C-alpha positions as CSV (number, residue, x, y, z in Angstrom):
1,M,-4.8,-5.0,16.9
2,Q,-5.6,-4.2,13.3
3,K,-4.7,-7.0,10.9
4,H,-2.5,-4.9,8.6
5,R,-0.5,-3.6,11.6
6,L,-0.1,-7.2,12.9
7,I,1.1,-8.4,9.4
8,Y,3.6,-5.5,9.2
9,E,4.9,-6.0,12.7
10,E,5.4,-9.8,12.1
11,A,7.6,-8.9,9.1
12,H,9.4,-5.7,10.3
13,G,9.1,-5.5,14.1
14,K,7.3,-3.0,16.3
15,I,5.7,0.0,14.8
16,P,7.3,3.2,16.3
17,D,5.1,5.7,18.1
18,G,3.9,8.4,15.8
19,H,3.7,6.1,12.7
20,Y,1.0,4.4,10.7
21,V,0.9,1.4,8.4
22,T,-0.9,2.5,5.2
23,F,-2.3,0.6,2.3
24,L,-0.4,1.8,-0.7
25,D,-3.1,1.0,-3.3
26,G,-5.9,2.3,-1.0
27,D,-7.5,-1.2,-0.9
28,R,-8.0,-2.0,2.8
29,T,-8.6,-5.7,2.0
30,N,-5.2,-6.1,0.3
31,F,-3.0,-7.3,3.1
32,D,-0.1,-8.2,0.9
33,L,3.1,-7.0,2.6
34,N,4.2,-5.2,-0.6
35,N,1.0,-3.1,-0.3
36,L,1.8,-2.0,3.3
37,A,4.1,0.9,4.1
38,L,5.2,2.6,7.3
39,V,4.7,6.3,7.3
40,S,5.0,9.0,9.9
41,K,2.0,11.1,11.0
42,E,3.4,14.0,9.0
43,E,3.9,11.9,5.9
44,H,0.4,10.5,6.2
45,A,-1.1,14.0,6.5
46,T,1.0,15.3,3.5
47,L,-0.1,12.3,1.3
48,N,-3.7,13.1,2.1
49,R,-3.6,16.9,1.9
50,Q,-1.6,17.0,-1.3
51,G,-3.6,14.3,-3.1
52,L,-0.5,12.0,-3.4
53,R,-2.4,8.7,-2.9
54,Y,-3.3,6.6,-6.0
55,P,-5.0,3.3,-6.7
56,Y,-1.7,1.8,-7.7
57,A,0.9,1.0,-5.0
58,E,3.8,2.1,-7.2
59,C,2.3,5.5,-7.8
60,T,1.6,6.0,-4.1
61,R,5.3,5.1,-3.4
62,V,6.3,7.9,-5.6
63,G,3.7,10.1,-3.8
64,L,5.4,9.2,-0.5
65,T,8.8,10.2,-1.8
66,I,7.3,13.6,-3.0
67,A,5.7,14.0,0.5
68,K,9.1,13.4,2.2
69,V,10.7,16.0,-0.1
70,K,8.0,18.5,0.7
71,I,8.4,17.9,4.5
72,I,12.2,18.3,4.3
73,S,11.8,21.5,2.2
74,K,9.3,22.9,4.6
75,R,11.6,22.3,7.6
76,R,14.5,24.1,5.8
77,N,12.5,27.3,5.2
């Protein structure tokens, strides 16, 4: 198992199917729990396609919120 997934699961329990643990600041060596976030496959794809990832965890958290809004909006149309 990948280290970041193990760290996340130790703190929050099993990762649901169809979800990823992502590094909010993009630094794959920063295993701080505050830098890890659980995202769905669709959220992960939207973050990447829409350029909503940033080198700062706080900014990527905002990007994740934007991704969630875009996904909900797309489903309603």
